[in-house]
C-alpha positions in Angstrom: -22.0 -89.0 49.2 -22.9 -86.6 46.4 -22.5 -89.1 43.5 -19.0 -88.0 42.5 -15.7 -89.7 43.3 -13.2 -88.0 45.5 -11.0 -87.6 42.5 -13.7 -85.8 40.5 -14.6 -83.6 43.5 -11.0 -82.4 43.9 -10.7 -81.8 40.1 -13.9 -79.7 40.2 -12.7 -77.9 43.3 -9.4 -77.0 41.7 -11.1 -75.8 38.5 -13.4 -73.6 40.6 -10.5 -72.1 42.6 -8.6 -71.3 39.4 -11.4 -70.0 37.1 -14.6 -69.6 39.2 -18.0 -70.8 37.9 -17.1 -70.3 34.2 -14.4 -72.9 34.5 -17.0 -75.4 35.6 -19.3 -74.9 32.7 -19.5 -77.9 30.3 -17.2 -77.5 27.3 -17.9 -79.8 24.5 -15.0 -80.4 22.1 -17.2 -81.9 19.5 -18.0 -79.7 16.5 -21.7 -79.9 15.4 -22.3 -81.8 12.2 -24.4 -79.3 10.3 -24.4 -81.3 7.1 -26.9 -83.7 8.6 -29.1 -81.0 9.9 -32.7 -80.5 8.7 -33.1 -77.2 6.8 -34.5 -74.5 9.1 -37.6 -73.9 6.9 -38.5 -77.6 7.1 -37.9 -77.6 10.9 -40.2 -74.5 11.3 -42.9 -76.2 9.1 -42.7 -79.4 11.0 -43.0 -77.7 14.4 -45.9 -75.7 13.1 -47.6 -78.9 11.9 -46.9 -80.5 15.2 -48.6 -77.7 17.1 -51.6 -77.7 14.7 -52.0 -81.5 15.0 -51.0 -82.3 18.6 -52.5 -85.8 18.5 -50.4 -86.9 15.5 -47.2 -88.9 15.9 -43.9 -88.7 14.0 -45.1 -90.9 11.2 -48.2 -88.8 10.5 -46.3 -85.5 10.6 -43.7 -86.9 8.3 -46.4 -88.0 5.9 -48.0 -84.5 6.0 -44.6 -82.9 5.2 -44.2 -85.3 2.3 -47.6 -84.2 1.0 -46.4 -80.6 1.1 -43.2 -81.5 -0.9 -40.6 -81.9 1.8 -38.8 -85.2 2.5 -38.3 -86.0 6.1 -38.4 -89.5 7.6 -40.3 -90.3 10.8 -36.9 -90.7 12.6 -35.9 -87.3 11.2 -39.1 -85.8 12.6 -38.3 -87.2 16.0 -34.9 -85.6 15.7 -36.5 -82.3 15.0 -38.7 -82.7 18.1 -35.7 -83.5 20.3 
């Protein structure tokens, strides 16, 4: 009825009874891959450019960054936005 199977419902119910709401919070076992992360200063610059030029897409913003000496692909720009 609520989009969960009976099995999942009973698992969630048991978790809630044992640990309360904190037990229901999503716990990701994946460690973030920081080696692939865009440097924070480039992220800040790209966000600032995006706000200054709201009509520009990811390709244009990536080209503006390239003009300013930073290398970021259009797909990387989209990743920063997400």
